[in-house]
KEVEX-342788 format. One line per field, with one value per residue: y, z, x of N, C-alpha, C, O, CB in turn. Coordinates in steps of 0.02 Angstrom, whole numbers. Each point is the difference from the previous one (the first is absolute). Glycine has a CB too. Example, Ala and Ser with C-alpha at 12.3 -4.5 7.8 and 13.67 -1.06 7.14 Angstrom:
// KEVEX-342788
n.py (-284,112)
n.pz (390,-98)
n.px (660,77)
ca.py (59,59)
ca.pz (0,3)
ca.px (-45,42)
c.py (60,55)
c.pz (0,37)
c.px (45,-39)
o.py (-1,55)
o.pz (33,8)
o.px (52,25)
cb.py (-58,-87)
cb.pz (29,-116)
cb.px (-147,34)
This chain:
// KEVEX-342788
n.py (-390,-35,-153,-5,-19,176,6,-137,82,134,-82,-56,140,45,-118,51,120,-70,-105,110,108,-142,-31,159,8,-97,71,152,-58,100,32,99,-173,123,59,-133,-24,125,-36,-172,79,127,-98,-97,120,28,-146,-65,136,128,-9,-29,-106,-39,-84,56,174,34,81,-85,164,-90,-22,51,92,-118,172,-108,171,-108,-37,-62,-81,-49,-139,24,33,-145,-78,67,-17,-151,-18,87,-119,121,-131,-158,-19,35,162,-51,-11,171,48,91,-90,124,18,5,60,37,182,-26,56,-90,-35,57,-9,-168,-51,-62,119,175,88,59,-51,-36,6,190,-28,72,-75,-78,117,51,-129,0,168,-35,-142,80,76,-113,-50,128,4,-149,11,-111,-87,-1,3,114,-136,102,-157,118,-70,87,103,73,107,96,51,136,-97,-58,136,25,-163,47,104,-89,-114,133,92,-153,-55,-110,-81,-65,13,-134,97,-136,101,-150,72,-84,139,3,150,-93,55,-79,-59,100,55,35,89,116,-11,-96,-14,115,-50,24,168,-27,-56,134,116,-41,-11,-190,-42,5,-151,-6,-166,-77,64,-158,31,-102,67,129,-9,-33,123,109,-3,22,140,39,-40,96,130,78,59,-89,-24,-134,31,-179,51,-148,17,-63,-83,78,-148,-40,-167,-8,-15,78,133,40,155,-43,194,-131,-36,144,-102,-187,-102,-101,-33,-103,33,88,-112,-92,108,35,-146,10,106,-21,-205,-8,-119)
n.pz (-976,134,-63,-12,132,43,-10,86,100,-12,47,132,79,-17,79,131,12,18,138,77,-13,78,138,53,8,87,150,26,-8,-154,-158,-91,-35,-70,-7,3,-141,-72,49,-46,-140,62,100,-105,-60,153,56,-148,-94,77,124,-16,124,92,50,58,9,38,-16,-175,29,-122,65,-154,99,8,46,24,-34,21,175,-38,-94,175,-29,-119,120,89,-138,-42,157,27,-120,36,122,65,78,9,-119,185,-26,-71,152,29,-128,141,123,101,-44,-157,-19,-29,57,-47,-95,-66,189,-95,171,-59,-127,-16,-118,50,-90,117,117,-122,51,-35,-160,-32,30,-153,-69,147,25,-153,-5,141,-70,-124,95,76,-140,-74,129,-2,-156,23,-146,121,-107,89,-75,50,-31,1,35,-137,156,15,-128,106,82,-82,32,-120,-45,91,-36,-161,15,34,-134,-96,86,0,-166,121,-150,160,-17,-76,26,-26,-6,80,-172,130,-77,174,99,114,-83,-121,-101,44,-54,170,62,-102,-138,3,-157,-74,115,-121,48,155,-69,-99,92,79,-154,39,-99,-53,-28,-17,53,17,168,-61,-100,98,-137,67,158,-73,-96,110,78,-142,-14,146,-33,-136,126,-55,117,84,171,-97,46,-22,-11,102,-114,182,12,153,32,-139,15,13,-159,148,-63,-142,60,159,12,86,-21,79,133,-22,138,-143,52,78,-125,-18,49,-114,-110,73,-23,-136,-52,43,-75,166,68)
n.px (530,-27,34,-149,72,-30,-170,9,73,-104,-105,45,18,-164,-40,51,-65,-176,30,88,-123,-89,69,-11,-159,-20,87,-49,-162,64,14,-23,-42,-11,135,72,-67,64,148,0,93,101,58,20,79,107,50,39,69,77,91,142,-66,122,-150,139,-46,-191,114,38,30,-52,-183,-42,-54,-106,-76,-137,-66,-122,59,-139,88,63,-54,108,131,-30,19,145,77,-15,52,125,38,-103,-11,1,-114,-26,4,-138,-59,10,-125,2,80,-10,153,-7,155,-160,-20,-135,158,119,45,135,-31,-31,88,174,-32,-68,90,-144,-124,-122,-107,-1,-107,141,134,31,49,92,80,46,51,97,34,28,79,89,56,60,101,86,33,-161,11,-126,-110,-73,-118,-111,-103,-106,-140,-26,-12,148,-28,-133,180,11,115,-4,48,127,51,-44,76,128,29,-6,114,68,-25,-83,86,13,-183,-50,-156,-68,-129,-23,-90,-117,-80,31,32,-39,-121,-8,83,133,-149,-67,138,15,-94,165,-76,50,75,47,-7,60,127,-1,-1,116,103,-60,86,-160,11,-157,69,-125,32,2,153,125,28,-28,101,122,-24,-19,127,54,-63,72,150,-30,-24,131,-134,-128,-7,-29,-139,29,-157,14,-137,-15,-141,-13,53,122,-49,-146,-100,-22,88,-56,9,-31,60,-41,167,13,6,-62,45,14,-132,106,-16,148,98,-55,33,163,33,-62,71,128,7,-48,-15)
ca.py (-43,-48,-63,-20,-46,52,26,-47,-3,64,-21,-48,29,52,-53,-12,71,19,-36,5,73,-18,-42,41,38,-58,-13,66,19,73,10,21,-44,19,45,-47,-42,41,23,-68,-28,51,-25,-66,17,43,-43,-63,0,62,47,-9,-15,-55,-13,-8,63,51,90,13,69,11,-44,41,24,-10,24,-17,51,-17,-42,-54,-70,-29,-67,-30,14,-53,-64,-8,3,-68,-51,28,-16,55,-27,-62,3,0,67,24,-14,52,70,51,-20,21,-26,-33,47,15,51,4,49,-6,30,-33,-10,-57,-53,-3,4,57,62,51,1,44,-21,60,5,64,19,-40,22,47,-42,-32,50,8,-45,21,53,-24,-34,47,38,-43,-32,-65,-13,-32,16,-3,-8,20,-7,32,-22,37,33,40,46,60,52,48,-10,-37,51,43,-46,1,61,6,-50,15,63,-25,-56,-52,-63,-56,-13,-42,-12,-35,12,-64,32,-53,46,-9,20,-30,30,-7,-11,59,52,29,30,62,18,5,-22,-47,18,1,70,48,-37,34,63,20,-7,-69,-68,-51,-60,-26,-75,-47,-8,-81,-21,3,26,68,35,0,41,58,13,12,70,63,14,25,80,28,62,4,-53,-38,-15,-57,-7,-73,-13,-55,-10,-22,-63,-34,-71,-43,27,34,56,51,69,9,43,-6,-27,46,-26,-42,-62,-58,-58,-68,-28,36,-20,-67,9,34,-57,-32,37,37,-46,-16,-57)
ca.pz (18,57,-27,19,61,51,17,45,80,21,4,57,58,16,19,71,35,6,51,60,24,11,62,47,7,25,59,40,6,-12,-59,-76,-57,-62,-13,-8,-57,-59,-7,23,-51,5,46,-18,-64,30,45,-20,-70,-8,37,28,76,33,64,57,22,-15,-5,-39,-34,-78,-12,-25,56,-26,40,-11,29,20,45,16,-44,17,5,-65,5,57,-30,-45,46,18,-48,-27,59,58,69,-11,-35,49,18,-42,45,55,-32,46,72,42,5,-63,-52,-56,4,-40,-44,-15,47,-7,64,26,-49,-46,-64,-16,0,36,26,-41,12,7,-82,-33,27,-31,-67,27,32,-46,-32,30,-7,-79,-8,46,-31,-47,24,21,-63,12,-66,22,-14,55,-20,60,-18,21,-26,-52,39,35,-27,0,48,-24,5,-62,-55,1,-16,-71,-21,34,-36,-57,-11,10,-55,44,-39,47,36,-29,45,-36,24,4,-39,1,-6,53,69,45,-5,-69,-45,3,-54,34,61,-17,-70,-4,-71,-16,39,-53,-25,59,14,-61,16,44,-43,-3,-41,18,-30,31,-16,35,61,18,-52,24,-61,-17,48,-11,-51,18,48,-35,-55,41,10,-57,7,22,33,16,39,-41,28,-28,15,-13,-10,36,13,70,26,-48,10,26,-40,60,31,-72,2,68,51,65,16,11,67,-2,24,-36,36,-4,-77,-46,23,-40,-75,-15,3,-67,-43,1,1,62,23)
ca.px (-49,15,-21,-60,0,11,-64,-49,23,-30,-70,-8,25,-70,-55,23,2,-72,-28,17,-39,-51,11,25,-70,-52,18,0,-72,12,50,-30,24,-11,53,66,1,9,74,37,38,55,53,42,44,45,47,31,38,21,44,69,-19,37,-50,55,31,-56,22,65,-9,-4,-62,-57,-57,-72,-37,-55,-30,-51,23,-47,12,50,-6,27,77,33,3,56,51,10,27,67,46,11,-32,-23,-56,-45,-19,-64,-47,-9,-29,-36,5,42,65,30,46,-45,-47,-65,34,82,40,71,33,-22,-9,58,-2,-26,57,-19,-47,-61,-77,-36,3,27,68,45,41,53,52,47,39,62,54,27,45,53,34,30,45,48,32,-24,-39,-66,-64,-41,-65,-61,-58,-41,-66,-39,-44,45,31,-43,21,39,65,27,15,60,61,7,34,57,45,20,58,68,11,8,-10,3,-55,-53,-62,-52,-68,-43,-50,-52,-60,-43,26,-42,-70,-40,54,44,-26,-61,18,41,5,75,32,64,58,67,21,35,78,33,1,55,53,28,-2,-56,-16,-73,6,-42,33,-2,40,58,38,-6,32,74,20,-11,63,62,-15,14,78,40,-1,75,-9,-77,-17,-54,-66,-35,-78,-11,-71,-8,-55,-7,-16,32,23,-63,-58,-52,26,14,-38,-71,21,-9,69,54,21,-50,21,-34,-42,21,-18,54,68,1,6,63,50,-8,19,86,43,37,-19)
c.py (-47,-73,-12,-33,66,42,-55,3,68,-12,-47,38,61,-30,-5,56,17,-45,14,68,-31,-34,46,44,-29,-6,67,22,80,19,17,-46,31,40,-32,-46,31,26,-61,-11,54,-19,-61,22,41,-46,-61,8,71,29,-32,1,-53,0,2,68,47,65,11,68,0,-39,60,7,-17,37,-10,53,-10,-62,-42,-66,-46,-68,-30,18,-55,-66,-5,5,-62,-37,15,-18,60,-26,-65,1,1,69,33,-7,64,65,26,-13,44,-30,-30,61,29,49,-3,55,-18,35,-11,1,-78,-59,-3,12,70,61,65,-7,29,-20,71,30,69,20,-44,31,57,-32,-32,54,24,-50,3,44,-13,-41,30,31,-44,-42,-79,-21,-40,26,11,-8,12,-22,23,-30,69,64,53,65,71,55,42,-5,-33,48,49,-51,-19,47,-3,-63,21,67,-31,-63,-57,-61,-60,-15,-23,-10,-32,25,-63,36,-50,32,7,35,-28,20,-10,-1,74,57,33,43,77,21,6,-15,52,12,15,82,45,-17,46,69,25,-31,-76,-33,-42,-60,-22,-77,-40,-17,-74,-37,-4,30,74,36,6,55,73,38,9,71,59,6,22,81,33,64,20,-47,-50,-23,-60,-23,-74,-7,-71,-18,-19,-62,-56,-75,-42,36,36,65,50,64,9,39,-17,-40,50,-17,-44,-62,-60,-44,-67,-22,44,-15,-56,17,37,-46,-20,26,11,-68,-10,-58,28)
c.pz (53,-21,30,64,58,20,42,73,34,32,64,69,22,36,76,42,11,58,61,37,27,80,53,30,44,76,43,5,-32,-53,-62,-48,-62,-36,-4,-58,-71,-4,9,-64,-19,51,-12,-43,43,45,-25,-69,-3,58,24,74,27,63,63,16,-31,-9,-46,-32,-76,-16,-40,50,-24,65,-15,37,18,51,13,-35,33,16,-57,9,61,-35,-45,49,39,-47,-31,56,42,67,-8,-26,68,32,-34,42,60,-25,47,73,46,8,-52,-35,-51,27,-56,-56,0,61,-7,57,25,-48,-54,-74,-25,2,18,20,-50,7,22,-76,-25,8,-45,-55,31,42,-58,-46,47,0,-67,4,43,-37,-63,40,31,-54,5,-67,10,-22,59,-39,58,-42,32,-18,-33,50,38,-40,-5,61,-39,5,-46,-69,6,3,-71,-38,20,-41,-65,-3,10,-44,29,-46,35,49,-48,44,-39,35,-11,-26,-3,-13,58,66,47,-6,-57,-48,-3,-38,48,62,-20,-69,-31,-75,-49,36,-29,-14,63,8,-54,8,49,-27,18,-58,1,-45,33,-20,45,68,28,-51,18,-55,-4,71,4,-54,17,50,-41,-44,42,24,-54,12,33,49,26,55,-51,42,-53,28,-6,-12,43,26,81,26,-60,13,24,-31,54,20,-63,-7,40,49,64,32,20,74,30,25,-35,39,-2,-72,-46,6,-42,-72,-3,-14,-61,-52,-6,10,63,33,67)
c.px (5,-28,-65,-8,7,-71,-41,14,-13,-75,-9,12,-72,-68,0,-18,-91,-31,27,-28,-68,1,15,-71,-47,30,-6,-68,-8,49,-29,23,3,56,65,3,19,66,45,51,69,53,35,49,65,47,31,24,36,53,59,-12,42,-39,45,31,-56,17,59,-12,-9,-68,-36,-45,-65,-44,-78,-60,-74,6,-49,-7,62,9,40,80,27,10,72,73,20,29,62,54,2,-16,-43,-72,-49,-18,-68,-66,-20,-33,-49,-19,40,70,37,47,-41,-61,-51,26,75,32,75,41,-12,12,59,-25,-56,44,-40,-81,-60,-72,-42,-2,27,73,53,42,59,54,48,41,63,44,37,42,67,51,50,62,59,34,-23,-38,-66,-64,-51,-79,-57,-66,-57,-77,-37,-53,47,23,-55,37,45,69,46,27,56,53,0,43,73,47,18,58,57,16,16,-7,25,-62,-47,-67,-49,-63,-40,-75,-64,-73,-35,53,-50,-72,-37,58,44,-39,-65,26,25,1,80,15,-15,52,57,22,31,70,30,11,47,76,36,3,-58,-29,-63,0,-42,40,2,39,76,50,2,23,79,34,-3,48,60,9,14,79,41,-16,65,-15,-74,-6,-54,-51,-14,-64,-15,-72,-3,-69,2,-29,7,27,-45,-68,-56,25,-1,-43,-61,40,-16,63,55,21,-62,44,-37,-38,50,6,56,70,1,11,65,58,-5,27,77,53,34,-31,-40)
o.py (-22,-5,34,-5,0,16,14,0,3,10,14,-6,12,24,11,-2,25,25,-17,15,26,12,-16,14,27,1,-3,38,36,-29,-5,7,-6,-19,12,-17,-32,27,8,-22,-17,-7,-10,-14,-18,-1,-28,-47,-5,19,-62,54,-38,46,25,1,32,36,49,18,49,-14,60,-39,5,-7,25,-5,31,-57,-57,-50,-50,-17,-52,-35,-35,-28,-46,-36,-12,-23,-38,0,-1,19,-13,53,30,6,51,41,5,48,-33,33,20,-60,-20,60,53,-24,-39,11,-20,61,-54,-17,-23,-58,42,-29,17,14,51,-22,57,-40,0,25,54,45,23,-11,6,29,1,-15,16,15,-10,-9,21,10,-23,-1,30,-38,-39,41,-25,62,-35,42,-9,16,-15,-41,58,56,59,52,48,58,-22,31,13,-8,24,20,-21,-12,28,11,-16,10,22,-39,-20,-36,-52,-38,36,-34,2,21,-23,29,-21,-36,32,-1,-30,-47,-6,-8,50,58,60,45,53,56,35,27,45,56,41,18,45,47,47,24,57,-11,-12,12,-45,5,11,-12,22,-28,-17,-62,53,45,31,56,49,36,38,59,47,32,51,54,6,41,-21,25,57,-45,17,-14,6,-34,-30,27,-51,45,-46,-14,-52,-3,-61,59,48,34,58,-1,33,-27,32,-3,-19,-9,24,-8,-7,-7,0,-20,-31,14,0,-27,-11,7,3,-34,-7,9,-16,-42,-40)
o.pz (12,-41,47,30,54,57,46,45,61,58,44,47,53,45,36,50,51,39,50,60,52,46,56,58,48,42,54,46,14,-1,-12,-25,-35,-54,-44,-25,-43,-52,4,12,-22,-17,18,14,-14,-7,30,-34,-21,-16,4,30,-38,41,53,46,-52,-42,3,-23,-27,-59,-1,47,-60,60,-51,54,48,-19,11,20,-30,21,9,-27,-5,7,3,-11,6,10,-37,-13,38,50,-54,8,-6,33,19,-5,33,38,18,34,-19,8,5,11,-27,22,-48,-51,54,4,19,-3,45,20,-45,-18,-59,47,-2,-44,-22,41,5,-28,22,-30,-7,-2,-21,3,2,-29,-24,11,-3,-30,-16,8,-17,-24,12,10,-21,-37,-46,1,50,-37,60,-58,59,-45,18,-17,7,32,-38,7,-47,-40,-13,-37,-47,-24,-17,-43,-39,-21,-26,-44,-30,17,-10,9,-32,49,-47,51,-61,58,-55,42,-53,-15,-5,6,-18,13,4,14,27,18,-2,22,23,-14,-50,-31,9,22,22,9,0,12,15,-11,-1,41,-12,-47,42,-61,59,-60,53,-5,52,2,-8,12,-9,-5,16,11,-17,-4,10,-14,-20,5,4,-35,45,37,7,3,-55,59,-61,51,-54,48,-19,-10,28,-6,-1,30,-7,6,-16,31,4,-2,-16,30,46,61,13,9,19,-15,4,59,-31,-32,-34,-48,-47,-31,-54,-45,-36,-35,-50,5,4,-29,39)
o.px (57,-46,-19,-54,-30,-14,-37,-42,-5,-19,-40,-39,-29,-35,-49,-35,-24,-40,-32,4,-18,-39,-19,-18,-26,-44,-30,-15,-47,54,-60,56,50,23,41,53,29,21,60,56,54,59,58,58,57,61,46,19,58,56,1,-8,30,-8,-19,41,7,-27,37,-53,-24,-5,11,-3,-15,12,-25,-29,-23,-9,20,-31,19,56,32,43,51,54,41,48,60,56,31,60,48,31,-26,-30,-53,-51,-31,-46,-52,-6,-49,-38,54,7,58,-5,17,-52,5,-34,23,-12,24,59,36,2,1,-51,-5,36,34,-38,4,-21,-62,48,-20,28,56,60,57,54,62,52,54,59,61,53,55,61,54,57,52,47,43,-28,-32,2,0,-27,6,-9,-8,-8,10,-16,-14,9,10,-19,32,36,59,48,31,53,56,43,38,57,53,41,49,45,57,-49,-1,2,-15,-3,-2,1,-14,-35,-23,-48,-52,61,-51,-37,-61,60,-24,6,-13,-36,-22,23,10,46,-41,9,41,58,42,37,37,56,24,44,59,-39,2,-4,-15,7,-23,55,29,0,30,40,52,25,33,48,45,17,39,51,29,29,61,30,37,42,-23,42,-21,9,6,-5,7,-28,29,-41,28,-60,-33,53,4,-16,-34,-40,-21,-61,-50,47,25,9,57,60,-53,59,-61,18,54,49,42,36,40,45,29,41,50,38,34,60,59,-34,-27)
cb.py (38,106,-78,0,-132,-7,63,-79,-87,51,-5,-95,-35,35,-81,-66,27,8,-60,-90,71,-18,-84,-10,7,-79,-96,-2,-121,41,-71,113,-82,13,70,18,-28,2,110,-43,-49,95,64,-70,36,105,67,-21,-76,-9,125,4,69,-36,-106,-120,-66,-98,-22,-145,-5,19,-153,5,93,-124,47,-118,32,111,127,141,117,113,62,52,181,81,41,93,121,31,10,106,-78,72,136,-91,-95,-118,-44,-81,-135,-96,-1,-5,-129,87,10,-151,-125,-97,107,-38,114,-55,45,47,154,125,-28,-54,-163,-68,-103,90,-57,57,-136,-5,-131,-10,4,-72,-21,54,-29,-89,20,52,-58,-7,58,-12,-49,27,59,39,127,-21,23,-86,-27,37,-71,105,-57,133,-163,-188,-163,-161,-149,-139,-48,27,-7,-89,-33,86,-26,-27,37,42,-71,-67,75,86,89,101,116,66,40,-24,96,-126,146,-104,90,-34,-60,-123,138,39,83,76,-149,-130,-136,-148,-177,-86,29,-67,-168,-63,-100,-141,-51,-39,-194,-101,-68,13,154,-19,43,95,-39,134,-7,-22,135,66,-5,-141,-130,-72,-81,-164,-125,-101,-118,-163,-101,-62,-87,-156,9,-62,-27,71,65,-22,122,4,149,-67,118,-22,18,119,111,119,98,-96,-151,-144,-122,-105,-25,-102,44,11,-68,105,85,67,65,10,50,-3,8,71,41,-32,16,84,-40,1,47,126,35,159,-38)
cb.pz (-113,133,-63,-140,-114,-107,-154,-139,-85,-155,-175,-125,-96,-157,-146,-87,-124,-171,-123,-97,-151,-184,-115,-124,-157,-168,-99,-85,104,116,60,44,87,93,97,143,110,55,44,65,-24,-14,55,-8,-96,2,53,108,-45,-46,29,-128,20,-94,-119,-84,54,101,124,-3,119,27,118,-155,98,-138,70,-72,-108,-87,31,11,-89,1,47,-57,-33,98,-4,-101,-4,54,16,-57,-100,-127,95,78,-119,-18,-2,-107,-62,18,-139,-137,-22,34,90,-33,37,-82,104,158,-31,-143,50,-105,-16,45,64,98,62,-11,-97,-16,130,-125,41,160,-30,46,137,33,-76,-2,101,30,-41,47,80,-25,-7,86,64,-41,3,91,15,170,-16,88,-150,128,-147,126,-99,43,80,-85,1,26,-26,-48,151,59,107,82,32,82,130,59,50,149,84,9,72,101,-69,96,-69,-56,133,-109,131,-93,31,73,-17,99,-102,-67,-19,57,60,15,-100,-12,-132,-58,34,101,76,158,10,-124,48,-80,-97,55,22,-60,-30,64,4,142,-23,118,-86,43,-91,-110,-33,49,-66,67,-52,-94,37,20,-58,-25,82,12,-54,38,73,-57,-32,-162,-79,-121,179,-138,114,-78,7,24,-112,33,-157,8,95,-61,25,118,-83,21,95,-63,-89,-31,-119,-83,-90,-95,3,-83,105,-131,-12,140,52,50,170,111,20,117,146,70,64,72,-113,45,-95)
cb.px (-77,38,132,42,98,143,40,34,103,91,27,79,188,71,62,128,163,30,9,94,70,20,62,150,37,18,102,126,30,-80,130,-56,-93,-137,-103,-47,-113,-134,-85,-166,-177,-140,-117,-148,-172,-146,-113,-90,-149,-170,-93,73,-148,129,-68,-9,130,-37,-69,83,93,145,-20,14,79,10,124,91,107,-33,54,-19,-57,-49,-143,-160,-62,-116,-182,-127,-96,-140,-138,-118,24,-62,19,108,94,91,157,102,99,107,61,-3,-67,-106,-96,-109,82,83,80,-66,-109,7,-119,-61,-54,-83,-129,114,39,-132,46,137,71,103,99,-11,-84,-138,-103,-135,-176,-141,-147,-134,-166,-110,-123,-143,-157,-143,-148,-174,-142,-109,71,18,143,58,29,120,48,70,59,103,-19,14,-75,27,73,-106,-42,-122,-100,-138,-145,-102,-56,-144,-144,-120,-101,-164,-107,-52,-19,5,9,119,40,100,21,70,20,109,118,123,41,-139,109,133,99,-175,-53,106,49,-41,54,45,-128,-22,28,-35,-83,-103,-143,-142,-53,-106,-126,-139,-45,4,107,-23,134,-82,139,-109,-64,-118,-119,-75,-84,-130,-135,-66,-80,-124,-84,-51,-130,-157,-68,-39,-167,25,122,-88,40,69,-51,111,-41,123,-49,153,-55,58,-48,-30,94,80,54,8,96,86,91,-123,-30,-138,-87,-103,137,-141,90,66,-184,-102,-192,-108,-27,-125,-159,-79,-55,-124,-144,-97,-53,68,131)
């Protein structure tokens, strides 16, 4: 069990990350705030609680790896990396700008702390499987984490990777689905009829959990439980709300890709405790 103060610290960091997201998108006049908000609590937990990483040595061989397969949500990851010390907070002003290290999708060749270039939806799990197999082969103890969108898992490549991970018993692979129920064009159910998600991953012989993706205690406990697996990869399905954290954004799919107005920025600052 984690102390109340630790949870409050994570919530404060997550609020700051959400405000960073809004500021970045507002300044860039482009970006995906809704999907970034729904994954912000997971990214906060991983980078400020769970992962074995070193901001001063981004390519440390024994570090834990993280792949943001839903790469359009990268402002949340960029904020976490900056706040963790991988690069200056000033770099956040450069989101999507020509010559900036912060592209519209994560680029491992431009941004310190990015473990793999991502954003072409459906590829993240396959890359994570490769990293996990490499760790086994090289007898390394690091974990590979990967976060996917629930619209993204309509891609066939995801399920090929799911079979491979199960076959090779990759218990050092922990995957997450940001299950907010939406994708760019409509609800996931309206687009593909993918639901329910859980029995599909169980059928592929993964160790599965379903939790509240905005509850830090549940996220921490689920990761601890996943690490107990001895012969299966782990899938943690995060029940989330798109736009979580700002009332005018929550569960409104128009915020998948949208720029806040001056008035909305003022409200965000007020709600999220910024300046």
